[in-house]
Backbone bond lengths (Angstrom), bond angles and torsions (degrees), N, CA, C in turn:
res aa  C-N    CA-C-N  psi(-1)  N-CA   C-N-CA  omega(-1)  CA-C   N-CA-C  phi
1 X - - - 1.444 - - 1.441 113.17 -
2 X 1.398 114.29 140.57 1.494 117.56 178.85 1.605 110.55 -71.25
3 X 1.323 109.63 169.39 1.513 116.14 177.42 1.485 115.99 -61.24
4 X 1.267 119.82 -38.20 1.360 129.16 -179.61 1.578 110.33 -62.86
5 X 1.313 111.39 -46.70 1.552 115.45 177.79 1.556 108.57 -63.69
6 X 1.286 118.80 -49.81 1.473 120.15 178.70 1.567 114.78 -57.75
7 X 1.302 115.48 -39.26 1.411 114.61 175.10 1.525 117.03 -70.13
8 X 1.291 117.06 -32.92 1.471 122.69 172.14 1.464 108.56 -63.71
9 X 1.419 119.08 -46.95 1.423 115.46 174.37 1.522 119.23 -57.08
10 X 1.292 115.86 -37.97 1.484 123.73 177.62 1.499 110.26 -67.33
11 X 1.259 118.68 -38.75 1.488 122.30 175.90 1.387 110.02 -60.59
12 X 1.400 118.18 -49.31 1.396 123.46 -175.22 1.531 108.01 -65.19
13 X 1.246 121.42 -39.10 1.491 123.33 -179.04 1.612 109.12 -66.85
14 X 1.317 115.22 -42.71 1.505 117.90 176.47 1.395 113.25 -62.94
15 X 1.350 117.27 -44.23 1.556 119.92 179.13 1.407 112.03 -61.51
16 X 1.438 118.07 -40.98 1.372 125.64 -179.53 1.576 111.77 -61.75
17 X 1.284 117.18 -43.31 1.342 127.18 -176.68 1.536 108.41 -70.41
18 X 1.408 117.28 -43.75 1.481 123.56 177.43 1.508 109.39 -59.47
19 X 1.329 115.94 -42.78 1.543 117.02 179.10 1.590 108.27 -66.03
20 X 1.221 121.85 -42.86 1.466 121.51 177.87 1.424 111.46 -62.41
21 X 1.363 122.49 -38.85 1.466 124.01 175.50 1.435 110.50 -59.83
22 X 1.296 115.76 -46.79 1.572 123.49 -173.90 1.564 104.63 -70.53
23 X 1.183 123.39 -37.64 1.481 123.40 177.20 1.587 107.10 -68.16
24 X 1.269 120.09 -45.05 1.455 118.58 179.45 1.574 110.09 -61.89
25 X 1.297 120.13 -37.81 1.378 121.57 -179.77 1.502 109.84 -67.37
26 X 1.423 117.03 -37.40 1.461 118.35 178.99 1.579 110.03 -67.95
27 X 1.288 115.66 -37.07 1.374 120.53 178.40 1.600 115.35 -63.30
28 X 1.278 113.54 -20.33 1.438 125.04 174.32 1.469 112.48 -94.49
29 X 1.307 118.01 5.28 1.440 122.18 -179.01 1.593 115.34 78.38
30 X 1.297 116.82 18.70 1.483 124.32 -173.31 1.544 104.82 -101.05
31 X 1.316 117.48 108.77 1.534 120.06 -179.12 1.515 106.03 -97.50
32 X 1.333 113.29 135.07 1.463 121.27 -177.33 1.541 112.34 -145.81
33 X 1.270 119.43 141.56 1.447 122.43 174.96 1.543 109.77 -95.00
34 X 1.260 111.32 -0.98 1.578 117.69 178.30 1.532 109.07 -70.17
35 X 1.233 117.04 144.83 1.473 118.15 176.42 1.596 113.52 -81.80
36 X 1.371 116.53 -9.98 1.385 123.17 174.30 1.604 112.56 71.85
37 X 1.321 113.34 8.66 1.511 116.20 176.59 1.437 114.63 -64.66
38 X 1.325 117.22 -40.64 1.491 122.65 177.58 1.585 110.76 -55.98
39 X 1.426 110.56 -44.51 1.480 113.45 -177.03 1.494 109.49 -72.96
40 X 1.317 119.66 -32.32 1.536 122.50 174.89 1.491 109.77 -61.83
41 X 1.335 119.88 -45.32 1.477 123.40 -178.18 1.527 108.08 -62.49
42 X 1.316 117.65 -46.36 1.467 122.77 -175.73 1.524 110.22 -62.54
43 X 1.383 116.08 -37.68 1.412 123.10 -177.04 1.566 107.07 -70.04
44 X 1.238 116.13 -41.94 1.521 120.04 178.10 1.462 113.92 -66.37
45 X 1.324 116.52 -37.86 1.421 124.16 179.90 1.548 110.65 -68.31
46 X 1.381 112.57 -43.36 1.476 116.26 -178.20 1.493 111.21 -73.82
47 X 1.278 125.28 -22.86 1.407 124.17 -176.93 1.533 112.83 -106.60
48 X 1.329 114.21 2.61 1.527 118.07 -179.51 1.460 111.74 -56.68
49 X 1.296 125.24 -56.32 1.453 127.70 -173.98 1.592 108.74 -58.27
50 X 1.320 118.78 -43.16 1.425 120.65 179.13 1.478 116.63 -63.05
51 X 1.461 111.09 -42.22 1.480 119.20 -178.46 1.533 106.22 -66.29
52 X 1.284 119.40 -46.18 1.526 121.49 -179.76 1.492 108.60 -60.25
53 X 1.344 118.77 -46.19 1.409 120.10 -177.03 1.576 113.86 -59.03
54 X 1.349 115.20 -39.82 1.353 124.32 -177.50 1.609 108.57 -68.72
55 X 1.369 109.83 -40.68 1.441 115.02 177.86 1.534 113.71 -59.27
56 X 1.331 110.01 -43.25 1.534 117.96 179.81 1.460 109.67 -65.24
57 X 1.342 124.31 -33.82 1.363 125.91 178.48 1.533 117.21 -66.53
58 X 1.371 113.84 -23.23 1.405 124.73 -178.44 1.521 115.60 -86.90
59 X 1.377 112.26 -11.16 1.499 117.26 -176.10 1.523 108.36 -83.58
């Protein structure tokens, strides 16, 4: 895949996760005007090594 396609996939994943985070907050009664993109990026970065390790274990 080319770099543009990979970037588009990453953006879509971050946007989806940010939306899920925002929905989870709303379900808990937490109202926010934030897009939650920053939180989604931090979550992905923090869990990156664990996810890659688990993926490698399943191969």
